N, C-alpha and C positions, 0 to 999 in steps of 0.2 A: 745816557749810558750808565748802567749799574753794574759794579764789578765787586765780587767778594774777595778778590786777591788782586795783587798788582799785575798789570798787563805785561806780557812778554813780548817786547818789540824788537824785531831783527832790522838793524840799520845798516843799508849798503851805502857806504860813504868812505871815500878815500882822503877826506880832509878831517884830521883830528879836531880842528877848531870849529868846523861846521857841526861835527858830532856832538861836541861839548855844547855848542850854542842850542842845539836841538834838545839836549837833555835838561839844560837849564830852563828853556822855554816851557818844557812839559811840566817841570817842578813848580815854576811860577805860576802855572795855571791849574794846579792841583791835580795833575795826572800822575798818579803813582805807578811807576813801570819799572821793570828790570829790562834795560837796553844793552844789546850786544852789537858791536860794530864789526862789519867785515869789509874788507877792501879789495879782495881778490877771489878768483873762482875757487881757488884751493881753500881759503878760509870758509867760504860758503859751504863748500863740501862737508866741513866738520859740523855744521849746524843741522844736517839732514835727520839726525836721531833725535831731535828735540821737537817739541810742539810750540808754535808761535801764534799769537793772537793777532799780530799785525806785522806788516813790513813797510818800512820808510826806505826809499831808494832815490839816490841820486841818478841822473841820467847819464852824463859822461863821466866814465871811470877807466883809468888806463887798463887795458887788457880784458875789459869786460864789455860785451855787447849787451845793451839794455834788453832788447827784445828776446834775445837767447836767455838772459837771466831770468826775465819775466816768465818764460815758458818753463825754465827750471823750477822756479818757485811753484808755479801751478801744478807741475807733475808731482812735487813732494807734498804740497799742501793745498789740495784743489780749491778750498774754500777761503784761503786766507786773503784778507783785504791787503792790496798793495797801493800805497799812496806815493805818488811821484813827487819829490821834494827837490827841485832843481832851479837853477837861475838861467840855463843855457838852452832851453827848449823853447822854441816858438809856439805861439797859440795854436796854429794849424797843426804842427807836429804833435802837440799835447792832445788835441781833440782825436787825432788818429790813434795815438796810444790808448786813449780811453775807450775806443772802439774794440782795441786788441785785448782788453782785460784790465786795464789800470782802474783802480777804484776811483781815485780822485787825483787832483793836480794841485800843487801848492808851491808858489815861488818862494825861494829863500829869502828874498828881501821884503816879503809880506807874510810872515809866519802867524799873523793873527788868524788866519784861516785854518791853521794846522790842528788845533785842538777840536774845533767844531767838526773838521773832516774826520778826525780820529773817532770822535763820539758817534757821529753818523755811521761810519763804517763798521764799528764794533756792534752798534744796534742792529744794523741790517744783517750782519753776520749771524747775530743772536737770532734774529727772525727766521733766517733761512734755515738755521739749525732747528728751531722749533717745529717749522713747517716740515722739515724732513722727517723729524721725529714723529710728527702727527701722521704723515703719509706712510711711514714705515709701520705705524701701529694699525692704519688702515689696511694696509696691504696684509698685515699678519692676521687681523681679524677676517679680512675677505678670504685668505687663504684657509683659515680654520672653517670659515662657513662653507666654502666650497668642498672641503675635504669631508665636513659633516653632511653635506648634501649629498656627496659621492657615496658616503657610507650608507645614508638612508636609501638612496636610489638602488644600490646594490642589494641591500637588505630587502627592499621591496620587490626587486626583480627575483631574487632568490625565493621570497615567499610565493610570487606569482608562479615561478617554475615549479616549486613544491606543490602548489595548488593544482597547477595543470596536470602534473603527474598523478596526483591523487584522483583528480577527476577522470581521467584517462583509465586509471586502474578500477575505479568504481564503476564506470561505464563497462568496462571489460568483464568485471565481475557481474554486473547486472545482466548482461548478455548471456553468460555462461549459466548463471543461476536461472535465468528465465527459461533457457532451452532445457536445463535439467528438470525443472519443475513441470514443464509441459508433458514429459513423458509419463510420470505417474497419473497425471490428470487424465491423459488419454486412456490409461488402463482403468481408471475409476469409472469413466464414462462408458467405456466399452463393456465392462463386467457388470454395470449397473444395468445397461441396455440388455445384455444377454441374460441376466437374471430375470428381468421383466418378461423377455420373450419366452423363456423355457419355464417360468413358474407362473404364468399369467393366470392360469386356470385355478391355481392354489392361493392366489392373493386375493384379499378383499380390497375395496376402494381405498381404504386408508393406507394399506401396505403400498398399493401401486402409487398413491399420492406421494409417499416417502421416497420411492424410487424416483419418481419425476422431479421431486424436490432436490435429491442428490445430483441428478443429471444436470438440472438447470443451474445449479450452483457451481458444478464443476466447469460447465460451459462459460459461465460468467468469470470464474477465475482464470480460465484459458484466455478469455478476451482481455482480462486485466493484464495478464502477463504480456499479451501481444501488443497492448497499448504501452506498456513499460518498454518493451523492445523498441517500438517505433520512436518513442521519446528519446532513448539512449542513443539511438542510431543518427539522430540529427547531428549532435556534436561529433560523433564518431566519423562521420562523413568528411573527407578532407579534399574533395575535389575542388579545383580552382573555380572561381567566379568568372562568368563570361556573358556576353550579351545574349540575352534570352528574350523571345517573343512572349510577352504576357498573353497576347491573343491566342497564340498556339497552346500555350500551357493551360489556358482556360477552356479551350476546346477539347483538350485531351480529358480534363476534369469532368466535362459535360458528358463526354462519350462514356466514361467510367460509371457515371450516375444514370445512364440512359434509362435502364429499366424502372429505376426509382421515379424519375422525372415522368415517364409515361404512366405509371401506376397512380401516381398522385395527381395527374392531370395539371402539372404546374406549367406557368408561363414564365420564360426566363428571357430577359433582354440583356443584351451585352454591348457596351459602348466600343468603338475601336480602341484597342488597347496598344500601349507603346512597347518598345524593348526596354529591358532593366537588366542590371547586372545581378545575376543569380545562378542557380543550379537548376537545370530543367525539371528533374524529378521533384525537388523540393518545392519549387514553385507551383507545379501540378498539385502537390499535396495540400498548399495553403488553399487554393481555389476549391479543391474537392472537399476539403473539412468545412470550409465556410458555407458552400452551397449545400453540401450534405446536411449540415446542421439546420439550414433554413427549411430543407424538405423534412427532415426528421421532426422538428418542432413546429409544424404547420398548424394552422387553426383549423380546429374540426369543423367549422361552419363556412369556410370559403376555401376555394382552390388556392394553392401557392402562387404568389407573384413575386418574383425575384429579379432584382436589378443590379447589374455589375457595371459600375461607372468609374471614371477616372478624370482627374484634373490635375493641373500643374500647381504645386505649392512650394514656391522658392525653389530650392535645389532638389526637390523630391516629387515623385509622382504619389498622389494620394488616391488610392483605390478604395471603393465602397461596394460591400455586398449587403444590400437592403432587402429585407423581406416583410411580408404582412402576417407573419405567424403569431404564435402565442405570446411572444415577448416575455419580458421579466423585469424585475427591479434591480438594476445594476448596482445600486448602493448596498444591496443586502449580501452581496457575494463577490468574490474574485473569480470570475468564470475562466480566467487563464490558469488557474491553479490546477496542478496535476490531480487527476481523478475527481475534479469537481464538475458535476453534471449540472446543465442549465435548469432542468426541471426534474430532479430524481423521483419525486412522488408521483407526477402524472406519467411520466415516460421512463421505463426501465431500460430502453434500448441504449446501447453504447456504455463506455466505461469512464468517460470524462477525461480522455487524454487528447481529444482532437484540437481543442483551442490552445492547450499547453504546448502541443506541437507546433501549432502555427506561431505562437509567441517566440519559441525558441529558434525555429527557422528564421524568422524575420529579425530577431536580434543578431543572428549570424550573418544575415545579409545587410546589417547596418540599417535596418528599418525599425518600425515600432507597430504596435497594434493596439486598438481600444475599442470600446462599443458604447453606442447610445441605444437605449431601449425603453419601451413602455409596456407595462403588462396588458396584454390583450390586443395590442396594436403592432406588434412586430419589433424587429432589432435591425440596426445598421451597424455593421462591423466595418471599421475603417483600418487600413494599414498603408504605410508608407515604404517606398523603396527609392533609392537615390537614382536621379536622372543619368542616363549612360552619357 
């Protein structure tokens, strides 16, 4: 027991002689203490405004019930050690009182145990107080951490909300701008064609080439705007996801590409395809873009061979659209970037939005897409969708 000040000890004792004996015993054993003796319930009430380090209490006192007194002490000072100092309590009763909250029990005719009991009680009380201080500090820091985390979460959510609003606004502006840009382009194309029609006899080959150049580039710009609209509408579409037959979506895509398939003499094989959670139109768009790319970038020396396969991969379906076309080196470019064409020098068809649209659709459907390809040998586009 280490103390920087004298102990304040409340002594409940109706015998002045026994009180004096207790004080002298403490002094002889080096315990510096200020002791106050109370013998009645009224006197005990006068001590409630003070702080006490320890209580020593007799068991049998006229007009005072020990258990009630013990409860009173605990109500006023919840952590105060209470040592029973008595000669009239049997061992069985003492054990029962220890269970009810008495800290220790010392017989009056054997006070040699009193000082060690006091030292032990004070040390244990100090340990409890230190533990409570640590727990309080931990709770305080935990509360600060939780509040800080809540602030970060709210700030992050606010940033996400702002970003979502900005994206919606940008998509809306893109749709409006694209629509407004298409009108003057149609005028350019129409008047250029009219100019060529009415002035063809007056134009030389170079001038006619200039007009065709204007028309071709205006048409290309129109296609670029259409691709931008298609890309923007992916996120703008808010229909709920629902079970969709991938087989039916692939069939619709093949029907849409029917004339191109026939013209290219392509052979297309399709595995039995499962149901997935998606949107019908968007899943059709994924199949149509991937199969359409395989037809567009076919090898000039062999007819297209396209295989649509699927297999289970953990909690996803892994779809593959493989072809034997011209292929490319996937390490040289990100083919899923907007307006990035697979082979812009060899093939001017398309505007480079199809794969970007596929990627955006699949991200929205909780899937992903990637490609494996070899120049001159074809490409395999893989994409995943969660199992229904």
